[in-house]
C-alpha positions in Angstrom: 90.7 -93.9 -48.6 89.4 -97.4 -48.6 91.9 -100.2 -49.1 90.6 -103.6 -49.4 92.7 -106.6 -47.6 93.6 -108.1 -50.7 93.3 -107.2 -54.4 93.6 -110.1 -56.4 91.7 -108.3 -59.3 94.7 -105.6 -59.3 97.3 -108.4 -59.9 95.4 -109.9 -62.8 95.0 -106.9 -64.7 98.4 -106.4 -64.3 99.4 -109.7 -66.0 96.2 -110.3 -67.8 97.6 -110.8 -71.0 100.6 -113.5 -70.1 97.8 -115.2 -68.1 95.2 -115.3 -70.7 97.5 -116.9 -73.5 99.0 -119.5 -70.9 95.6 -120.7 -69.7 94.2 -120.6 -73.3 97.5 -122.6 -74.6 96.7 -125.2 -72.0 92.8 -125.2 -73.3 94.2 -125.4 -77.0 96.1 -128.2 -76.3 93.6 -130.1 -74.0 96.2 -131.3 -72.0 94.8 -130.7 -68.7 96.4 -133.3 -66.3 99.6 -134.3 -66.4 101.8 -133.5 -69.0 104.8 -130.9 -70.0 103.0 -128.1 -68.3 102.8 -129.4 -64.4 106.2 -130.9 -65.2 107.8 -127.4 -66.2 106.6 -125.6 -63.1 107.4 -128.3 -60.7 111.0 -127.9 -62.1 110.7 -124.2 -62.2 109.4 -124.1 -58.7 112.0 -126.3 -57.5 114.7 -124.4 -58.9 113.5 -121.2 -57.3 113.2 -123.0 -54.1 116.7 -124.4 -54.2 115.4 -127.8 -54.6 116.1 -130.6 -57.1 112.5 -132.0 -57.3 109.2 -130.5 -57.4 106.3 -132.7 -56.9 102.8 -130.9 -58.0 99.5 -131.3 -56.0 96.1 -130.2 -55.6 96.4 -127.9 -52.6 98.9 -126.9 -49.7 97.0 -129.1 -47.2 97.6 -132.4 -49.8 101.0 -131.2 -49.9 101.5 -131.4 -46.2 100.0 -134.6 -46.5 102.5 -135.8 -48.8 105.6 -134.5 -47.3 105.1 -136.5 -44.2 104.9 -139.6 -46.2 107.6 -138.6 -48.2 109.9 -139.3 -45.3 108.1 -142.1 -43.8 105.6 -141.0 -41.5 103.5 -143.5 -40.6 100.4 -144.4 -37.9 101.6 -144.4 -34.1 104.4 -141.9 -35.3 104.5 -138.1 -33.2 104.9 -135.2 -35.2 105.9 -131.9 -33.3 104.4 -128.5 -34.8 103.8 -125.0 -33.6 100.5 -124.7 -31.5 99.6 -121.1 -33.9 99.1 -122.7 -37.2 96.6 -123.1 -39.9 94.5 -126.6 -39.1 95.8 -128.1 -42.6 99.2 -128.6 -40.6 97.8 -130.8 -38.4 95.0 -132.4 -40.6 97.7 -133.6 -42.9 99.6 -135.4 -39.7 96.1 -137.1 -38.8 96.1 -138.2 -42.5 99.2 -139.6 -42.1 98.0 -141.9 -39.3 100.3 -139.7 -36.8 100.0 -137.9 -33.9 100.5 -133.7 -33.4 102.4 -132.9 -30.8 101.6 -129.2 -30.4 104.3 -126.3 -28.7 104.2 -122.8 -27.8 106.2 -120.3 -29.5 108.4 -117.5 -29.6 106.9 -114.6 -28.2 108.3 -111.4 -30.6 108.6 -113.9 -34.0 105.6 -116.1 -33.3 107.7 -118.6 -34.7 108.1 -122.4 -33.4 110.1 -122.5 -30.2 113.2 -124.6 -31.1 114.0 -125.3 -26.8 109.9 -126.1 -26.6 110.3 -128.7 -29.5 113.2 -130.3 -28.0 111.4 -131.2 -24.6 108.8 -132.5 -26.5 110.5 -135.1 -28.4 109.8 -138.6 -27.3 110.7 -142.2 -28.4 107.4 -141.6 -30.7 108.9 -138.8 -32.4 109.2 -139.1 -36.0 109.4 -135.6 -37.9 109.1 -131.7 -37.0 107.2 -129.5 -38.7 108.4 -126.0 -38.6 106.3 -123.6 -39.9 107.2 -120.3 -41.9 104.1 -118.2 -40.2 103.0 -114.7 -42.1 106.4 -115.4 -44.4 109.0 -115.6 -41.9 111.3 -118.7 -42.0 111.8 -120.0 -38.5 114.9 -121.0 -36.8 115.9 -123.5 -39.1 119.5 -123.7 -37.9 118.6 -124.9 -34.4 115.8 -127.1 -35.6 118.2 -128.9 -37.9 120.6 -129.3 -35.2 118.1 -130.8 -33.2 116.7 -133.0 -36.0 120.3 -134.6 -36.4 121.0 -135.3 -32.7 117.7 -137.0 -32.5 117.5 -138.7 -36.0 114.5 -136.8 -36.9 112.9 -135.8 -40.6 112.1 -132.0 -40.8 108.6 -131.4 -43.0 108.2 -127.5 -43.6 105.4 -126.0 -43.8 106.4 -123.2 -46.1 102.6 -122.5 -47.3 103.0 -118.9 -46.5 106.9 -118.3 -47.2 107.4 -118.8 -51.3 110.8 -117.0 -51.6 111.8 -116.7 -48.5 115.8 -117.2 -47.4 117.9 -117.2 -44.2 121.0 -115.8 -45.1 120.4 -114.7 -48.3 120.1 -118.5 -49.5 116.5 -120.0 -50.4 117.6 -123.3 -49.6 118.5 -123.2 -46.2 114.7 -122.6 -45.4 113.8 -126.0 -46.4 113.4 -129.5 -44.8 113.8 -132.4 -45.9 110.3 -132.4 -47.9 108.9 -128.9 -47.9 105.3 -128.5 -48.4 103.9 -125.2 -50.4 100.3 -123.8 -50.9 99.4 -122.1 -53.7 95.9 -120.8 -52.3 94.8 -117.8 -54.8 95.6 -114.9 -52.1 99.4 -116.2 -51.3 102.2 -114.7 -52.4 102.3 -116.8 -55.3 98.3 -117.8 -56.0 96.6 -120.0 -58.4 93.4 -119.4 -59.7 92.2 -122.2 -57.8 93.5 -124.4 -55.2 97.0 -125.9 -55.8 100.3 -126.8 -54.1 103.6 -128.5 -54.3 106.1 -130.2 -52.7 109.9 -129.6 -53.2 112.5 -132.2 -51.9 116.6 -133.1 -53.1 115.8 -136.6 -52.5 114.8 -138.7 -55.5 113.3 -141.6 -53.8 111.3 -139.6 -51.8 109.8 -137.4 -54.6 109.0 -140.6 -57.1 107.3 -142.2 -53.9 104.9 -139.0 -53.1 104.3 -138.3 -57.4 103.1 -141.8 -57.2 101.1 -141.8 -54.2 99.6 -138.4 -55.5 98.4 -140.0 -58.3 96.1 -143.2 -57.1 99.2 -144.8 -56.1 100.6 -145.1 -59.5 103.7 -145.0 -61.6 102.6 -146.3 -64.8 98.7 -145.7 -66.0 96.0 -148.1 -64.5 99.2 -150.3 -62.2 98.9 -149.7 -58.8 101.8 -149.7 -56.6 100.4 -148.4 -53.8 96.6 -147.4 -52.7 97.4 -143.8 -53.0 94.9 -140.4 -53.6 93.6 -138.0 -56.3 96.6 -135.6 -55.2 97.2 -134.2 -58.6 97.8 -130.5 -59.8 95.7 -129.3 -63.2 97.7 -128.3 -66.3 96.0 -125.1 -66.1 96.7 -124.4 -62.3 100.5 -125.2 -63.4 100.1 -122.5 -66.3 99.1 -120.0 -64.1 101.9 -120.3 -61.5 104.6 -120.9 -64.2 103.6 -116.9 -64.7 103.3 -115.5 -62.2 106.6 -116.9 -61.2 108.2 -114.9 -63.0 106.9 -112.0 -61.0 107.5 -113.2 -57.7 110.6 -111.5 -57.0 109.4 -108.1 -58.3 106.1 -108.9 -56.2 108.4 -109.6 -52.9 110.3 -106.3 -53.0 106.6 -104.4 -53.2 105.8 -106.5 -49.6 109.3 -105.6 -48.0 108.9 -102.1 -49.1 105.6 -101.6 -47.8 106.6 -103.9 -44.4 109.2 -101.3 -44.2 107.0 -98.3 -44.5 104.5 -99.6 -42.0 107.3 -100.6 -39.4 108.6 -96.8 -39.8 105.1 -95.5 -39.4 104.6 -97.7 -36.2 107.9 -97.2 -34.4 107.1 -95.8 -31.1 103.1 -96.1 -31.0 101.1 -98.9 -29.3 100.8 -100.8 -32.4 103.8 -103.4 -32.2 104.6 -105.8 -35.3 105.5 -109.5 -35.4 109.5 -109.1 -35.5 111.3 -109.9 -38.3 114.6 -111.9 -37.1 117.8 -111.0 -38.3 119.1 -112.5 -41.2 115.9 -114.0 -42.3 114.4 -112.7 -45.8 110.5 -112.3 -44.4 108.1 -112.7 -47.8 105.4 -110.4 -46.0 102.3 -113.3 -46.7 101.2 -111.1 -43.7 101.5 -108.3 -42.1 100.5 -108.7 -38.2 100.7 -106.1 -35.4 99.4 -106.7 -31.7 97.2 -103.5 -30.3 95.8 -102.7 -27.0 92.1 -103.4 -28.2 91.7 -105.6 -31.3 88.0 -105.6 -31.8 88.2 -101.8 -31.3 90.7 -101.2 -33.8 89.1 -103.6 -36.6 86.3 -101.9 -35.9 87.5 -98.1 -36.7 89.3 -99.6 -39.8 86.2 -101.1 -41.1 84.8 -97.9 -40.5 87.0 -96.4 -42.8 87.1 -99.0 -45.5 90.2 -100.5 -44.8 90.2 -104.6 -44.8 91.4 -106.7 -41.8 92.0 -110.1 -40.7 93.1 -112.5 -37.8 95.4 -115.0 -38.5 94.6 -117.2 -36.7 91.8 -116.2 -33.5 91.9 -119.5 -31.7 95.0 -121.5 -31.5 94.7 -125.4 -32.4 94.8 -127.0 -28.9 91.8 -124.7 -28.0 90.1 -126.2 -31.4 87.2 -128.5 -30.8 88.8 -130.9 -33.5 91.6 -131.4 -31.2 89.9 -132.3 -27.9 91.4 -135.4 -28.2 94.9 -134.0 -27.3 93.5 -133.2 -23.9 95.5 -129.6 -23.8 93.1 -126.9 -21.9 93.3 -123.3 -21.8 97.0 -122.4 -20.6 99.0 -125.1 -21.7 100.5 -122.7 -24.1 100.6 -119.3 -22.5 102.8 -117.4 -25.2 100.7 -118.4 -28.2 97.3 -117.5 -25.8 98.5 -114.1 -25.1 99.6 -112.9 -28.7 96.5 -114.4 -30.0 94.2 -111.9 -28.6 95.8 -108.7 -29.6 96.9 -109.6 -33.2 95.5 -108.0 -36.6 96.7 -108.8 -39.8 96.6 -105.3 -41.8 96.5 -104.7 -45.8 99.4 -106.3 -47.6 99.8 -107.2 -51.3 102.0 -106.0 -53.5 100.0 -103.6 -55.7 99.2 -101.5 -52.8 100.6 -97.7 -53.5 102.8 -95.9 -50.9 99.7 -93.5 -50.3 97.8 -96.9 -49.2 100.0 -98.1 -46.8 100.2 -94.9 -45.4 96.8 -94.3 -44.9 96.2 -97.7 -43.0 99.0 -97.1 -41.2 97.7 -93.7 -40.1 94.6 -95.0 -39.3 95.6 -98.0 -37.4 97.9 -95.5 -35.1 94.7 -93.7 -34.3 92.2 -96.2 -33.6 95.0 -98.1 -31.3 95.7 -94.7 -29.3 
């Protein structure tokens, strides 16, 4: 049985009528930029996530940039984050004029290590970006404790964790500002690039909304020099439809992950650990295997899609040579990244598909 890594068409087919009607409604209204369609989605997603305000943006990267600006990060500041995240996290720090300070991660969960965060704080540190990697929230209790004691801001990178929770509460995953990505393959995905910043701070929300619209609160009146980071109404309409289905899709993902976990128990395939008390939404299902290249090759032969998230930690990327970090700087992330592989994970998978992937992976890893 061939199993693609992701099947966006299967999702579209399941809600085609709703999606087509929502898009047609925007086209018929000709309200493509801003307007009630956008504001409705901002309100709905903010409420869903446990925040008071939502500010739409044109991508997850722009959402991260706005989120940093919203807490006052400025040129010369330092912002601490994990070394094994996607480059958008640190791009946003650089766009804000700050310096990314990378730290190592916990081996079992691959999430940012609070102990290493605290050790990396200097007088220039302004904020911490915990990354909710693969769909699992970071240890926000420990990070909040550090931030409170050190008078730092928290900008949560929730690009992969729509609907995740800690102790059953989605709000506990949020920072002072929290950036979400709605890239098409995400658990809540647009039909193009899109993002949003969630916050309880009305002043920050007002600032971020203005900065994302050319620094303007009123058309042609510009308080700041900003950016064109606007989320268009068609994407907002698509996302608002999908939001109604997100919890159901999440439960299917979690059921698939539990089935994978059961199959891999006692084998050479070791899943990334889901920490107790945290609702992992499994944007990605990631395992460690003895010989990744061999496993991926054998799965490809069977028509099973795989991925690597991410094959090279940020400190080893040429773009960050200027940080002066060498191989061996973050041994935990470097060790794990050489063995990880992402297996198919999406709500529309069947139990038979999960079983097929699990059996093929175990055979390839043995």
